[in-house]
PDB file of N, CA, C and O in Angstrom:
ATOM      1  N   VAL A   1     104.073  63.374 -14.233  1.00  0.00           N
ATOM      2  CA  VAL A   1     104.036  61.948 -14.523  1.00  0.00           C
ATOM      3  C   VAL A   1     103.317  61.254 -13.377  1.00  0.00           C
ATOM      4  O   VAL A   1     103.579  61.527 -12.206  1.00  0.00           O
ATOM      5  N   SER A   2     102.424  60.370 -13.724  1.00  0.00           N
ATOM      6  CA  SER A   2     101.647  59.650 -12.726  1.00  0.00           C
ATOM      7  C   SER A   2     102.471  58.557 -12.076  1.00  0.00           C
ATOM      8  O   SER A   2     103.246  57.874 -12.746  1.00  0.00           O
ATOM      9  N   SER A   3     102.309  58.389 -10.781  1.00  0.00           N
ATOM     10  CA  SER A   3     103.024  57.319 -10.071  1.00  0.00           C
ATOM     11  C   SER A   3     102.455  55.948 -10.428  1.00  0.00           C
ATOM     12  O   SER A   3     103.033  54.924 -10.062  1.00  0.00           O
ATOM     13  N   ASP A   4     101.325  55.918 -11.139  1.00  0.00           N
ATOM     14  CA  ASP A   4     100.720  54.646 -11.550  1.00  0.00           C
ATOM     15  C   ASP A   4     101.599  53.870 -12.520  1.00  0.00           C
ATOM     16  O   ASP A   4     101.477  52.649 -12.624  1.00  0.00           O
ATOM     17  N   ILE A   5     102.483  54.561 -13.232  1.00  0.00           N
ATOM     18  CA  ILE A   5     103.274  53.888 -14.258  1.00  0.00           C
ATOM     19  C   ILE A   5     104.673  53.512 -13.800  1.00  0.00           C
ATOM     20  O   ILE A   5     105.387  52.820 -14.526  1.00  0.00           O
ATOM     21  N   VAL A   6     105.086  53.951 -12.612  1.00  0.00           N
ATOM     22  CA  VAL A   6     106.432  53.650 -12.127  1.00  0.00           C
ATOM     23  C   VAL A   6     106.578  52.144 -11.958  1.00  0.00           C
ATOM     24  O   VAL A   6     105.768  51.509 -11.282  1.00  0.00           O
ATOM     25  N   GLY A   7     107.601  51.578 -12.568  1.00  0.00           N
ATOM     26  CA  GLY A   7     107.842  50.141 -12.484  1.00  0.00           C
ATOM     27  C   GLY A   7     107.104  49.328 -13.528  1.00  0.00           C
ATOM     28  O   GLY A   7     107.224  48.103 -13.549  1.00  0.00           O
ATOM     29  N   MET A   8     106.346  49.979 -14.395  1.00  0.00           N
ATOM     30  CA  MET A   8     105.597  49.279 -15.434  1.00  0.00           C
ATOM     31  C   MET A   8     106.569  48.648 -16.433  1.00  0.00           C
ATOM     32  O   MET A   8     107.558  49.277 -16.811  1.00  0.00           O
ATOM     33  N   THR A   9     106.301  47.423 -16.859  1.00  0.00           N
ATOM     34  CA  THR A   9     107.196  46.742 -17.796  1.00  0.00           C
ATOM     35  C   THR A   9     106.720  46.823 -19.241  1.00  0.00           C
ATOM     36  O   THR A   9     107.430  46.383 -20.145  1.00  0.00           O
ATOM     37  N   TYR A  10     105.544  47.372 -19.475  1.00  0.00           N
ATOM     38  CA  TYR A  10     105.059  47.559 -20.840  1.00  0.00           C
ATOM     39  C   TYR A  10     105.817  48.708 -21.492  1.00  0.00           C
ATOM     40  O   TYR A  10     106.417  49.534 -20.805  1.00  0.00           O
ATOM     41  N   GLY A  11     105.787  48.755 -22.818  1.00  0.00           N
ATOM     42  CA  GLY A  11     106.442  49.851 -23.524  1.00  0.00           C
ATOM     43  C   GLY A  11     105.830  51.200 -23.175  1.00  0.00           C
ATOM     44  O   GLY A  11     106.549  52.183 -22.997  1.00  0.00           O
ATOM     45  N   SER A  12     104.513  51.251 -23.076  1.00  0.00           N
ATOM     46  CA  SER A  12     103.809  52.466 -22.670  1.00  0.00           C
ATOM     47  C   SER A  12     102.383  52.103 -22.268  1.00  0.00           C
ATOM     48  O   SER A  12     101.908  50.999 -22.535  1.00  0.00           O
ATOM     49  N   LEU A  13     101.720  53.044 -21.627  1.00  0.00           N
ATOM     50  CA  LEU A  13     100.346  52.853 -21.176  1.00  0.00           C
ATOM     51  C   LEU A  13      99.459  53.863 -21.904  1.00  0.00           C
ATOM     52  O   LEU A  13      99.622  55.069 -21.720  1.00  0.00           O
ATOM     53  N   PHE A  14      98.531  53.387 -22.721  1.00  0.00           N
ATOM     54  CA  PHE A  14      97.610  54.231 -23.494  1.00  0.00           C
ATOM     55  C   PHE A  14      96.701  55.003 -22.551  1.00  0.00           C
ATOM     56  O   PHE A  14      96.130  54.422 -21.628  1.00  0.00           O
ATOM     57  N   ASP A  15      96.560  56.312 -22.774  1.00  0.00           N
ATOM     58  CA  ASP A  15      95.708  57.168 -21.949  1.00  0.00           C
ATOM     59  C   ASP A  15      94.531  57.662 -22.790  1.00  0.00           C
ATOM     60  O   ASP A  15      94.650  58.644 -23.523  1.00  0.00           O
ATOM     61  N   ALA A  16      93.409  56.979 -22.678  1.00  0.00           N
ATOM     62  CA  ALA A  16      92.225  57.317 -23.477  1.00  0.00           C
ATOM     63  C   ALA A  16      91.652  58.681 -23.099  1.00  0.00           C
ATOM     64  O   ALA A  16      91.000  59.321 -23.925  1.00  0.00           O
ATOM     65  N   THR A  17      91.882  59.137 -21.866  1.00  0.00           N
ATOM     66  CA  THR A  17      91.325  60.425 -21.445  1.00  0.00           C
ATOM     67  C   THR A  17      92.040  61.607 -22.091  1.00  0.00           C
ATOM     68  O   THR A  17      91.489  62.707 -22.126  1.00  0.00           O
ATOM     69  N   GLN A  18      93.249  61.408 -22.603  1.00  0.00           N
ATOM     70  CA  GLN A  18      94.025  62.486 -23.218  1.00  0.00           C
ATOM     71  C   GLN A  18      94.093  62.370 -24.740  1.00  0.00           C
ATOM     72  O   GLN A  18      94.621  63.263 -25.402  1.00  0.00           O
ATOM     73  N   THR A  19      93.570  61.288 -25.298  1.00  0.00           N
ATOM     74  CA  THR A  19      93.628  61.047 -26.737  1.00  0.00           C
ATOM     75  C   THR A  19      92.462  61.751 -27.427  1.00  0.00           C
ATOM     76  O   THR A  19      91.327  61.696 -26.954  1.00  0.00           O
ATOM     77  N   MET A  20      92.754  62.420 -28.562  1.00  0.00           N
ATOM     78  CA  MET A  20      91.727  63.188 -29.267  1.00  0.00           C
ATOM     79  C   MET A  20      91.718  62.846 -30.755  1.00  0.00           C
ATOM     80  O   MET A  20      92.761  62.557 -31.341  1.00  0.00           O
ATOM     81  N   ALA A  21      90.532  62.882 -31.356  1.00  0.00           N
ATOM     82  CA  ALA A  21      90.376  62.742 -32.807  1.00  0.00           C
ATOM     83  C   ALA A  21      89.690  64.005 -33.305  1.00  0.00           C
ATOM     84  O   ALA A  21      88.593  64.342 -32.860  1.00  0.00           O
ATOM     85  N   LEU A  22      90.346  64.707 -34.238  1.00  0.00           N
ATOM     86  CA  LEU A  22      89.820  65.973 -34.733  1.00  0.00           C
ATOM     87  C   LEU A  22      89.727  65.958 -36.252  1.00  0.00           C
ATOM     88  O   LEU A  22      90.644  65.476 -36.917  1.00  0.00           O
ATOM     89  N   PRO A  23      88.629  66.479 -36.821  1.00  0.00           N
ATOM     90  CA  PRO A  23      88.532  66.580 -38.280  1.00  0.00           C
ATOM     91  C   PRO A  23      89.521  67.628 -38.786  1.00  0.00           C
ATOM     92  O   PRO A  23      89.717  68.657 -38.139  1.00  0.00           O
ATOM     93  N   THR A  24      90.141  67.374 -39.934  1.00  0.00           N
ATOM     94  CA  THR A  24      91.139  68.299 -40.481  1.00  0.00           C
ATOM     95  C   THR A  24      90.539  69.301 -41.455  1.00  0.00           C
ATOM     96  O   THR A  24      91.218  70.247 -41.855  1.00  0.00           O
ATOM     97  N   GLY A  25      89.301  69.119 -41.841  1.00  0.00           N
ATOM     98  CA  GLY A  25      88.658  70.049 -42.760  1.00  0.00           C
ATOM     99  C   GLY A  25      88.662  69.573 -44.198  1.00  0.00           C
ATOM    100  O   GLY A  25      87.905  70.087 -45.021  1.00  0.00           O
ATOM    101  N   ASP A  26      89.499  68.599 -44.513  1.00  0.00           N
ATOM    102  CA  ASP A  26      89.543  68.061 -45.877  1.00  0.00           C
ATOM    103  C   ASP A  26      88.949  66.660 -45.939  1.00  0.00           C
ATOM    104  O   ASP A  26      89.230  65.896 -46.863  1.00  0.00           O
ATOM    105  N   GLY A  27      88.123  66.330 -44.947  1.00  0.00           N
ATOM    106  CA  GLY A  27      87.469  65.029 -44.926  1.00  0.00           C
ATOM    107  C   GLY A  27      88.238  63.964 -44.171  1.00  0.00           C
ATOM    108  O   GLY A  27      87.746  62.848 -44.002  1.00  0.00           O
ATOM    109  N   ASN A  28      89.436  64.289 -43.715  1.00  0.00           N
ATOM    110  CA  ASN A  28      90.245  63.339 -42.950  1.00  0.00           C
ATOM    111  C   ASN A  28      90.129  63.628 -41.463  1.00  0.00           C
ATOM    112  O   ASN A  28      89.572  64.648 -41.056  1.00  0.00           O
ATOM    113  N   THR A  29      90.656  62.732 -40.669  1.00  0.00           N
ATOM    114  CA  THR A  29      90.671  62.904 -39.224  1.00  0.00           C
ATOM    115  C   THR A  29      92.095  62.752 -38.720  1.00  0.00           C
ATOM    116  O   THR A  29      92.799  61.812 -39.087  1.00  0.00           O
ATOM    117  N   GLU A  30      92.510  63.681 -37.879  1.00  0.00           N
ATOM    118  CA  GLU A  30      93.830  63.621 -37.257  1.00  0.00           C
ATOM    119  C   GLU A  30      93.652  63.120 -35.829  1.00  0.00           C
ATOM    120  O   GLU A  30      92.804  63.618 -35.089  1.00  0.00           O
ATOM    121  N   VAL A  31      94.459  62.132 -35.448  1.00  0.00           N
ATOM    122  CA  VAL A  31      94.346  61.543 -34.117  1.00  0.00           C
ATOM    123  C   VAL A  31      95.620  61.818 -33.337  1.00  0.00           C
ATOM    124  O   VAL A  31      96.722  61.534 -33.805  1.00  0.00           O
ATOM    125  N   GLN A  32      95.457  62.372 -32.145  1.00  0.00           N
ATOM    126  CA  GLN A  32      96.578  62.595 -31.237  1.00  0.00           C
ATOM    127  C   GLN A  32      96.467  61.546 -30.138  1.00  0.00           C
ATOM    128  O   GLN A  32      95.504  61.541 -29.370  1.00  0.00           O
ATOM    129  N   VAL A  33      97.453  60.660 -30.066  1.00  0.00           N
ATOM    130  CA  VAL A  33      97.448  59.573 -29.091  1.00  0.00           C
ATOM    131  C   VAL A  33      98.436  59.911 -27.981  1.00  0.00           C
ATOM    132  O   VAL A  33      99.571  60.306 -28.248  1.00  0.00           O
ATOM    133  N   VAL A  34      98.001  59.754 -26.746  1.00  0.00           N
ATOM    134  CA  VAL A  34      98.857  60.028 -25.593  1.00  0.00           C
ATOM    135  C   VAL A  34      99.101  58.726 -24.849  1.00  0.00           C
ATOM    136  O   VAL A  34      98.177  57.948 -24.612  1.00  0.00           O
ATOM    137  N   SER A  35     100.355  58.502 -24.485  1.00  0.00           N
ATOM    138  CA  SER A  35     100.688  57.342 -23.660  1.00  0.00           C
ATOM    139  C   SER A  35     101.746  57.753 -22.648  1.00  0.00           C
ATOM    140  O   SER A  35     102.485  58.713 -22.864  1.00  0.00           O
ATOM    141  N   TRP A  36     101.812  57.028 -21.554  1.00  0.00           N
ATOM    142  CA  TRP A  36     102.753  57.297 -20.469  1.00  0.00           C
ATOM    143  C   TRP A  36     103.746  56.150 -20.371  1.00  0.00           C
ATOM    144  O   TRP A  36     103.417  55.006 -20.685  1.00  0.00           O
ATOM    145  N   TYR A  37     104.957  56.458 -19.936  1.00  0.00           N
ATOM    146  CA  TYR A  37     105.949  55.408 -19.745  1.00  0.00           C
ATOM    147  C   TYR A  37     106.972  55.819 -18.697  1.00  0.00           C
ATOM    148  O   TYR A  37     107.229  57.006 -18.494  1.00  0.00           O
ATOM    149  N   ASP A  38     107.543  54.841 -18.046  1.00  0.00           N
ATOM    150  CA  ASP A  38     108.646  55.025 -17.103  1.00  0.00           C
ATOM    151  C   ASP A  38     109.911  54.794 -17.923  1.00  0.00           C
ATOM    152  O   ASP A  38     110.255  53.649 -18.216  1.00  0.00           O
ATOM    153  N   ASN A  39     110.594  55.848 -18.288  1.00  0.00           N
ATOM    154  CA  ASN A  39     111.674  55.784 -19.264  1.00  0.00           C
ATOM    155  C   ASN A  39     112.699  54.698 -18.961  1.00  0.00           C
ATOM    156  O   ASN A  39     112.978  53.868 -19.827  1.00  0.00           O
ATOM    157  N   GLU A  40     113.260  54.679 -17.773  1.00  0.00           N
ATOM    158  CA  GLU A  40     114.335  53.732 -17.473  1.00  0.00           C
ATOM    159  C   GLU A  40     113.837  52.293 -17.413  1.00  0.00           C
ATOM    160  O   GLU A  40     114.433  51.403 -18.020  1.00  0.00           O
ATOM    161  N   ASN A  41     112.758  52.065 -16.693  1.00  0.00           N
ATOM    162  CA  ASN A  41     112.258  50.703 -16.533  1.00  0.00           C
ATOM    163  C   ASN A  41     111.674  50.173 -17.840  1.00  0.00           C
ATOM    164  O   ASN A  41     111.895  49.012 -18.186  1.00  0.00           O
ATOM    165  N   SER A  42     110.942  50.997 -18.562  1.00  0.00           N
ATOM    166  CA  SER A  42     110.359  50.551 -19.833  1.00  0.00           C
ATOM    167  C   SER A  42     111.442  50.235 -20.853  1.00  0.00           C
ATOM    168  O   SER A  42     111.346  49.245 -21.579  1.00  0.00           O
ATOM    169  N   TYR A  43     112.479  51.078 -20.911  1.00  0.00           N
ATOM    170  CA  TYR A  43     113.579  50.832 -21.849  1.00  0.00           C
ATOM    171  C   TYR A  43     114.261  49.506 -21.530  1.00  0.00           C
ATOM    172  O   TYR A  43     114.517  48.701 -22.425  1.00  0.00           O
ATOM    173  N   THR A  44     114.550  49.286 -20.264  1.00  0.00           N
ATOM    174  CA  THR A  44     115.198  48.040 -19.848  1.00  0.00           C
ATOM    175  C   THR A  44     114.320  46.839 -20.168  1.00  0.00           C
ATOM    176  O   THR A  44     114.815  45.819 -20.648  1.00  0.00           O
ATOM    177  N   SER A  45     113.030  46.950 -19.908  1.00  0.00           N
ATOM    178  CA  SER A  45     112.105  45.847 -20.192  1.00  0.00           C
ATOM    179  C   SER A  45     112.065  45.531 -21.678  1.00  0.00           C
ATOM    180  O   SER A  45     112.023  44.362 -22.062  1.00  0.00           O
ATOM    181  N   GLN A  46     112.076  46.566 -22.523  1.00  0.00           N
ATOM    182  CA  GLN A  46     112.063  46.340 -23.971  1.00  0.00           C
ATOM    183  C   GLN A  46     113.362  45.695 -24.438  1.00  0.00           C
ATOM    184  O   GLN A  46     113.340  44.848 -25.331  1.00  0.00           O
ATOM    185  N   MET A  47     114.494  46.079 -23.850  1.00  0.00           N
ATOM    186  CA  MET A  47     115.782  45.472 -24.205  1.00  0.00           C
ATOM    187  C   MET A  47     115.805  43.993 -23.814  1.00  0.00           C
ATOM    188  O   MET A  47     116.279  43.156 -24.583  1.00  0.00           O
ATOM    189  N   VAL A  48     115.297  43.670 -22.625  1.00  0.00           N
ATOM    190  CA  VAL A  48     115.234  42.268 -22.183  1.00  0.00           C
ATOM    191  C   VAL A  48     114.356  41.469 -23.132  1.00  0.00           C
ATOM    192  O   VAL A  48     114.718  40.358 -23.518  1.00  0.00           O
ATOM    193  N   ARG A  49     113.200  42.021 -23.516  1.00  0.00           N
ATOM    194  CA  ARG A  49     112.309  41.352 -24.462  1.00  0.00           C
ATOM    195  C   ARG A  49     113.005  41.101 -25.795  1.00  0.00           C
ATOM    196  O   ARG A  49     112.873  40.024 -26.377  1.00  0.00           O
ATOM    197  N   THR A  50     113.747  42.097 -26.276  1.00  0.00           N
ATOM    198  CA  THR A  50     114.459  41.971 -27.550  1.00  0.00           C
ATOM    199  C   THR A  50     115.546  40.908 -27.471  1.00  0.00           C
ATOM    200  O   THR A  50     115.688  40.099 -28.388  1.00  0.00           O
ATOM    201  N   ILE A  51     116.310  40.900 -26.389  1.00  0.00           N
ATOM    202  CA  ILE A  51     117.375  39.903 -26.203  1.00  0.00           C
ATOM    203  C   ILE A  51     116.794  38.497 -26.144  1.00  0.00           C
ATOM    204  O   ILE A  51     117.348  37.572 -26.737  1.00  0.00           O
ATOM    205  N   LYS A  52     115.679  38.327 -25.432  1.00  0.00           N
ATOM    206  CA  LYS A  52     115.026  37.011 -25.368  1.00  0.00           C
ATOM    207  C   LYS A  52     114.562  36.571 -26.757  1.00  0.00           C
ATOM    208  O   LYS A  52     114.705  35.404 -27.122  1.00  0.00           O
ATOM    209  N   TYR A  53     114.008  37.504 -27.526  1.00  0.00           N
ATOM    210  CA  TYR A  53     113.530  37.194 -28.878  1.00  0.00           C
ATOM    211  C   TYR A  53     114.677  36.698 -29.748  1.00  0.00           C
ATOM    212  O   TYR A  53     114.561  35.657 -30.395  1.00  0.00           O
ATOM    213  N   PHE A  54     115.789  37.439 -29.767  1.00  0.00           N
ATOM    214  CA  PHE A  54     116.922  37.033 -30.596  1.00  0.00           C
ATOM    215  C   PHE A  54     117.570  35.757 -30.070  1.00  0.00           C
ATOM    216  O   PHE A  54     118.101  34.966 -30.850  1.00  0.00           O
ATOM    217  N   GLY A  55     117.532  35.551 -28.753  1.00  0.00           N
ATOM    218  CA  GLY A  55     118.037  34.301 -28.186  1.00  0.00           C
ATOM    219  C   GLY A  55     117.253  33.104 -28.692  1.00  0.00           C
ATOM    220  O   GLY A  55     117.834  32.061 -28.994  1.00  0.00           O
ATOM    221  N   LYS A  56     115.933  33.248 -28.786  1.00  0.00           N
ATOM    222  CA  LYS A  56     115.096  32.166 -29.319  1.00  0.00           C
ATOM    223  C   LYS A  56     115.402  31.907 -30.787  1.00  0.00           C
ATOM    224  O   LYS A  56     115.403  30.758 -31.229  1.00  0.00           O
ATOM    225  N   LEU A  57     115.664  32.974 -31.550  1.00  0.00           N
ATOM    226  CA  LEU A  57     116.001  32.801 -32.965  1.00  0.00           C
ATOM    227  C   LEU A  57     117.315  32.043 -33.129  1.00  0.00           C
ATOM    228  O   LEU A  57     117.444  31.216 -34.032  1.00  0.00           O
ATOM    229  N   LEU A  58     118.277  32.315 -32.273  1.00  0.00           N
ATOM    230  CA  LEU A  58     119.582  31.654 -32.356  1.00  0.00           C
ATOM    231  C   LEU A  58     119.505  30.184 -31.960  1.00  0.00           C
ATOM    232  O   LEU A  58     120.306  29.375 -32.429  1.00  0.00           O
ATOM    233  N   ASN A  59     118.552  29.832 -31.103  1.00  0.00           N
ATOM    234  CA  ASN A  59     118.419  28.449 -30.628  1.00  0.00           C
ATOM    235  C   ASN A  59     117.603  27.574 -31.566  1.00  0.00           C
ATOM    236  O   ASN A  59     117.457  26.380 -31.308  1.00  0.00           O
ATOM    237  N   LYS A  60     117.076  28.124 -32.632  1.00  0.00           N
ATOM    238  CA  LYS A  60     116.256  27.329 -33.561  1.00  0.00           C
ATOM    239  C   LYS A  60     117.114  26.525 -34.486  1.00  0.00           C
ATOM    240  O   LYS A  60     116.595  25.799 -35.333  1.00  0.00           O
TER     241      LYS A  60
END
């Protein structure tokens, strides 16, 4: 895990260097997307975002 993501408040960080698009042979394309996240901090940040969202709904 890269130290670049420690403390990040986003849900995850998209890694374009690890993401691949491959043809499946039947005319479709399969895409493998890679993202990095700091499990504890990202989870907490998402919970805070969710609580704020529902708080705004209750205050309307």
